[in-house]
C-alpha positions in Angstrom: 98.9 95.9 124.0 96.2 98.4 124.7 93.2 96.8 126.5 91.0 99.9 126.3 88.0 99.6 124.0 86.2 102.5 122.5 82.5 102.6 122.9 80.4 101.9 119.8 78.6 104.9 118.4 74.9 105.0 117.7 73.6 105.7 114.3 72.8 109.4 115.2 76.3 109.9 116.7 77.9 108.4 113.6 76.0 110.7 111.3 76.8 113.7 113.5 80.5 112.8 113.6 80.5 112.5 109.8 78.9 116.0 109.5 81.5 117.4 111.9 84.3 116.0 109.7 82.6 117.5 106.6 82.2 120.9 108.4 86.0 121.0 109.0 87.0 119.8 105.5 84.1 120.5 103.0 86.3 119.5 100.0 86.0 115.9 101.1 82.5 115.8 99.5 83.9 116.7 96.1 85.0 113.1 95.3 81.6 111.5 95.5 79.9 114.4 93.9 82.3 114.5 91.0 81.9 110.7 90.5 78.1 111.0 90.5 78.3 113.8 87.9 80.7 111.9 85.8 78.5 108.8 85.8 75.4 110.9 85.1 76.8 113.1 82.3 79.9 111.2 81.2 80.3 108.6 78.6 78.4 105.3 78.8 80.3 102.1 78.5 77.8 99.6 77.2 78.0 95.8 77.5 75.8 95.4 74.4 78.7 94.0 72.3 79.3 91.3 74.9 75.6 90.4 75.2 74.9 90.0 71.5 76.8 86.7 71.0 75.5 85.5 74.4 71.9 86.1 73.3 72.6 84.3 70.0 74.0 81.3 72.0 70.9 81.0 74.1 68.9 78.7 72.0 67.5 75.2 72.1 69.9 72.3 71.5 69.8 71.2 67.9 67.4 68.4 67.0 65.1 68.8 70.0 61.5 69.7 70.3 60.7 72.2 73.0 57.9 72.3 75.4 56.1 75.6 75.6 57.4 76.3 79.1 61.0 75.7 77.9 60.5 77.9 74.9 59.1 80.7 77.1 62.0 80.4 79.4 64.5 80.7 76.5 62.6 83.7 75.1 62.5 85.4 78.6 66.3 84.8 79.0 67.0 86.3 75.6 64.9 89.3 76.4 66.5 89.8 79.8 70.0 89.6 78.4 69.1 92.0 75.6 67.6 94.5 78.0 70.6 94.2 80.3 73.0 94.9 77.4 71.0 97.9 76.4 70.7 99.5 79.8 73.7 98.6 81.9 76.6 101.2 82.1 79.8 99.3 82.9 81.3 102.5 84.4 78.7 102.3 87.2 80.9 99.7 88.8 83.1 102.6 90.0 80.3 103.8 92.3 80.2 100.5 94.2 82.4 99.6 97.1 84.7 96.6 96.5 83.5 93.4 98.0 86.6 92.9 100.2 86.4 96.4 101.6 84.0 95.6 104.4 85.4 95.9 107.9 84.2 93.3 110.4 82.8 94.3 113.7 85.5 94.3 116.4 
């Protein structure tokens, strides 16, 4: 078992090391650039069809009278879900790192 530990790099040293790697292999930058261009100019995968039934389901229980605060909360929820469905691109999930991908400090 190797008992040697490598010293931790500072932020500046880490950035400099990244630039040195890119200077030796500039094609490595193509993957994130192509993904950004594809997300920017490519097709949009909307969640609108999924949100429409959900917005319709957000309503007061039948046979109840609502207070004004409760009615405002329902209206705000419907508006937020509708706005989310209109604007969210499901393909943008590709640009995010998976949750289990984080490496713990050693």
